[in-house]
N, C-alpha and C positions, 0 to 999 in steps of 0.2 A: 504493500500500501505506499502511495506516495502522501506523505505526512508535509503539512504546512506549519512551520515554525514561526513564533513571535520572538522579539526580545523581551525580557521583564527585567524589572528592577526590584531588587530587596532592599527594603528600607524598613526602620525600627518598628518595634511594638510598641505599643500603649504604655506597657510596663514590661522592662527586659527580665529574663530569669537566667541566672548565673548558677554555677554548681562547683561546690567545693570537692575536690578529689584527691585525697590523701593527705594526711597532716601527721601530729605526734599521736593522733588515735587510731590511725589506719593507714594501710598501703594504698599507692596508687592503682587504680582499676582501668586497664586500657577503654579506649575510645569506642571501640567496636562493640563490645560488650555493653557498655552504658546506652550505646544509641540502639542495639537490640533491645534492651529492656525497657527504654523509655519512648523509644519510638520516634525522637526528635532531637535533634543538636541543641545545644544551649546557645546563647549569645556570648558567653565566655564561658571558662573553665579555671576556677581559682588553683593555684598551687602554693603551697606553704614551705618555705626554706629558709634558712638563717645563713649570715656570713659573721663569723669570728675569727678571721686569718690569725688575729695576734695572740689566740688563745692556745695554752697547752692542750694538745690531744687533736686539735682541728689538723685534718677536716674529717675526722671521725665523728661519729654521731654522738652527743652528749651522754645519752643514757647508756650507750655501749662503753665509751672510753673513760666514763666518770661514773660507771656503775657503783651503788653504795646500798648497803642495808640503812643507811641512815638517812636517805632519802624518803620524805613522807609527802612531798607536793609534787606536781609535774614538773614545777618550774623551779625547783630546788638546786638543778644541776649549775656548774659554773657558767655554762650558757644554754641557749634555749633548745630544747630537744625535737628540732624541727630536722628534717633532712638538710645534709650541707649543701650550700650553693657552692658548686665545684668550678666555677669560673673566676674572672677577678684576677688580680695581678698572681702571675705565675700558676694560673688555673688554665683550662680549656673549657670549650663548649660540646665536647664530645660526650658528656658525663649528664648528671641532673642538675638542674632541671631541664637542661636542653632536649634531652630525649622526648621526656613529658610533653614539651610545649610544642616539638614538631608533630607529635602524635594529636594533640589538641587542635592545631593549625589546620593539618591535613584533612580533620572531619569538620571543617568549616566552621569553627569556632575562633573566637578571640581567646587571647592568654590574660588571665590576672594572675600577676606573680605578686604573692606576698612575702616580703622579705624582712625578717629582722636583722639588724646590723648593729655592729660596734660603732656607736658615734666616735670611737676615737682613732677609726681606721684615716691614713693619709687620704688626701683627696685624688690623688691617683687611683685609688681603688676605685673610688665612686666614677671615675671617668671611664675605667676599663669596663666595669659594670654596665654603663650606658652603652659603650660599644658593643659589648656581649649581646646586649638585647635589641640592637638597633635594625636587625634584618628579620625579626620576627612581627612584623606589620604592626597593627593598631593595638599595641599591648599596652595593659594598664599596670602599674606598679604600685602596690601599697608598700608604703614603706614606714616600718615601725608602729604596726597597728595597736590599737588600744593604748594609744600612748600616753593617757591620763592616767593608767593604771599603775600598778606596783610589782607586777608579778615578773614581766619579762627582764632578761638581764640589763637591757640598755636604761631602762628605768632605774635599776639599782646602781648604775655607773655615773649617772649623771642626773643632774637637776631636771625638772620640766621645762626649765627655760633652755637648758642645753639641748635637749631633745628636741623642742619645737625649732630652734635654730639650726639644729643639722638636718630638720626635715626641710626648711628653706634652702639651704645650702645644697642637699642633694638634689632638692627640685630644678634649681637654677643649673646644675651641672648637666643633668639631663636635656632640659630644655636647650641647652648649647649642642650637645653631641646627639642627640637624638629629639628632635623637637615635635616628632610625630608620637612620641610614647605619653601618655596621660597619668598623671599621678593622683593618687587617692590618698586624702589625710582621714584616717580613722581615729577620731580622739574622742573626747568626752561631748556630751551632749547638755541640754539642759534638764537637769535632774530636779533643781529647784525651782518650782513655778513661781514663788514669791519673789525671789531675785530676778529671775528670768535671763540670767547670765549661762553662758557655756561654761562646764567644770574648768577650771585653770584658764579661764578665758584670756588674762591679762598675758599668761605666757603664750598662747596659741593664736592669737588674733593674726599675726603677721601670717602664719602659716594657714591659716584658713581664708587669708586673701591671695596667697600665693598658688595654693593647689588648685589642680583643673577639676577636681570630683570632691564631694562631702561624704563624709560616710561615719554611721555609727554602727557598732555591732551589739545586739540586744537580743538575749535568749528569753524566750517567753517562758521558758524552764530551763534549770539547769543543774546538773551534780557536779559542781566545781571540785569536790575532793576526790573525783575518779583519777586513777584507779586502785587508791590508797585507802578507800574505806568505800561501805555499802550505804547507800542513801535509805534511811529509816525515818518513820515518824519521830519528832523530837530531835533529829539529827541536826548539826549545824554547817555542813558542807554542800547544802543545795538549796535552790531558792525557786520559788515560781511567782509570775507576775500576772496581773491582769490584762488580758490580751488587748483591750481598748486603750489600756494606760501606755502599754508598749508604742501601739501607734502612734498616739498623742505624744508620747515623747520624742519620737523620731520627726513628727512634723514639726512641733514646738522648736526642736534644735535647729531645722531646717531654716525656718523663719528667723532664728536668732543669726545663724552664718549669714543669711541676706543682709541682715540690717547691718552686721560688722563689714560686709562687703559693700555699704552704700546703696542698697537696693539690687544689686547684680545677682542674678540667681544662676547658682551652677548645678550640674546634675546632683543629685542627692540619692545615695544607695545604703542599703543596709549590707554591709559585707558577710555577716555572719546570723544566720536566722533560723530558728529551730526550736523545738519544745523537746526536751530530754526525756526521754522514755524511762529513764532511772526515776523519775520524779512523778510523771502522769502516767506511767504504764503503756503500752503500746499504741491502745486504743485513743487513749487520751491525747497522746502525741499526735496522731492524726485529726483529733477534733480540734486541737488549737490550732495548727497551721490552717485550717480550713476557715475557721474563725478570722484568724487574722486577714486571709486573703479577702473572705466577703466583706470586712471593715475596708480594705484598700479600694475594692472595685466599686463601692457604695459612696466613694468620697469623689465628687465632682471636681476638686480643686487637683489638677494633675500636677503635682508637686514632686510627685515620688517617681524616680527613674528607673530603679532596679533593685532586686535583692538576691543574696546568693544564699542557696540553701546548702547548709552545713551539716552533712556532708554525705556523698553517694554511699560508701560502706565504712562502717564504724567497728572498733573492737567493744565500744560500750554501746550506749542505746541512742545515738543521736544520728545514725544513718538510716538511708531508706532501704538498706541492708545491713545485718549484723555480719560482722565475719565469723566464720565457723571457726571455733576454737581447736578443731581437729586439722583443719586446713585453710591457711589464709587466703587461699586462692578461691576459696568458695564463699559466696554472700548467701545469706538466708535474709528471705523478702519479708518486710514489715509492713504492717496495716498502711503505714504514712506513704508507702510507694504507690499505692493505687491512687491513693489521694493527691499526691503530688503529680502523678502521671496525668491526672484529670485536669489539674490546674494548669500545668504547661501546656497542655492542647486546647484549652480555653482562647479562642481569638483575641481576647485580651491581652494575653501574655504572648502572642505568635508574631514574629515578624511579618511586616506586609509585603504584600507582592503586588507591584504595579505592572500592568501590561502595556508594551508599547508596540512598535510597527511589526509587520511581517518581514523576515530575514531570509537571504540566500546564503549558501555553504559555498566556501568556508567563511566561518564569522570568528572574530578574536573576542573572548570574553573577559571582563575585567573583575578580579576579584578585590575588593577595598578592605572587607570584613564582614562579619555577621551582620550589620546593620547598613551595609552599603555595597552591593555588588551587582553585576548583570549575570544574567543567565537567559536560558531558553525555554520556553513553552511549548509543549506537543500536544496539541488536543487530541483526545483519544474516544472512539466511539464504543462503548460497552453495550451488548445487547441484554446481557444480564450479568449476573456474578460469575467470574471466571472461573475457569478449571486449571488453566494456567496463563500466566502472565509473566515475562521476562524480557530484558533487554540483552542484546548480544553486540558487542563491541569488536573491531578489528583488532587484534592484539599488537598490530604494528602502532597504534596510535598512543597506547601507553598513557592514557588518561587518568587523571586523579578528579573524580566527581562526587558530588552531593546531589541525589536526586529525591524527589519528593512526589508520591502518588496517593491519593486517598487520605491524606493526611499523615500519612508514614512515609520516614525519611530513611533513606539508603546511603550507603557509602560504596564508593567503586575505587580500589586501589589501583594503580598502574598496571599492577600485574592481572588483575582480575579481567576476564572477557566475558562472564555471563552473570548477571544479577538477577536474581529469583525475586519477584516484587510480590509474591502472592501473600506474603504475610500483612500486606496492606488491606487485605480482604477477610483475614481471619476474625479479628474483632470488631471489624466494620464493614459486613459483607453488605454488596448492593442489593436492593429489595426489586430491581427491576432495570429496564433500559435508561442509560443516562450518558451523559458527557463528562469526562475526567480530563485533567491536564497533566502531563508529566513534565516536571520542571526539573531544571539541570543547571547545576551552578558548578564551577570549576577552582576550588580554593588550591595553593599550591601543593604539588606532593611532598616535597620536601619538608614542608612546614615553613620554611623562609622564603623572603621575597627575594629576588635576583637583580643585581644592580646593571644588568646589561637590559633591562626592561625599560629605560629611560629616566626623564627628570623626576617623576613622581614614583621611582622604585621604591621606597621605603613605605609607602601607603598603598600602593596597588601591584598586583600580580597579573599577568595576562596569559592567557592559553588560546591557541588556535584549534579550533574545532573543524575538522574537515567535512564531515557530515552526521548525519544522525545514524544511531544505532540500528540495527534491525530489532524490530519490537514483536515480539510474537504473542498473540493474545489467542486464547483457544475458549470455545464455551462447553465443550464438550471432552469426556475421557477420550483417550486415544484409542483404546477399544471398549465395546460395551458386553459383547458377548463372550462367555468364557469358554475356551476350548476343552 
């Protein structure tokens, strides 16, 4: 069949959804598994790393090189117990987080790099980090998050003013070396409604004004004593908030940031949002997340840009899956997973598709990022629910693609030639004859942008598509009769 294709643009959702993948509480889960489990990519994936190159034991992970029976709190190690950032001075970009970043971007998502870092490192370290990250497109970096807290090593080594000044310095270095990267300031919000001020406002006002994105972390419920005790009634290592109060806290904080910036509004996100099943139970976790989303959607003031669900798989009860204690490569689905899957497939949280003109092949597609890309739309006619539906590519083309059909997204690596699209119809079967559109986008196969792609290469990646794949749709089994 001769299919007519149109150019399409991928644009932002009303509210974006990001996902945290791996931290001190769980290992990184590959993007193929997450995509098959949830059925769509996220705007961005948050990766948690630390950089303390001046410390004894570096670049070993703190809980491994400084293991001790005297440790009774997650952040009692000499430096933060995140995965070590292996780049920087005397480092390289072959290890982590770069392997994970390449996986994230190849699957059509942007990267959020959460990086706790020793504020005493010389400036040349910061310059090198900015250079390390410069090929990874429209990356967002969250520097020394929860900056008004007391638990991370950078807060124990510096005053709050020094932490804030370091943030501004690193922000300015990034803007000089890699201006396309956006910085996220995750600091205190307006806890005290009577004062109306941000926590440590005097120290962090300049950082609030400098940063590209504002953020607060706020859990609806959290067992912060994990994994060193068990949350029980009457205990002092866990908390639970009123869901509406958490939402109002974030909104109140955004308005105060705006005031401190002379009325200028910036994107406002919640970089870690969840309810801890250790406190609420598994069913209660799902209920609290749904309640928060209902409040968000009901608010006509569109001040909220995105939230990051923390996290996909967790050794405690903060994950969509719990890590199997017998095998860390296996996840145990939690009730919140189905709730979350329903949320992220709501059109409110889905990127928008704008249809453009008809195109002829070959065509060159531009990938800017998860909220700015050009793709191809192929209209398909379905007589009824299919028995077979697949796309077959010329193996010589070695294309890296993200495709969507009937609300489900699929990944095609350069090595794959046939992608079975039938899972788009398992949970959402067609009820009769209809028209659907196969959408195709082309993020970078290596996860990195290419300097040979012209003046905008840091922000854009280009892929030439010679022709459409062969699309095989059948509405009957290959054989009816049994021999």
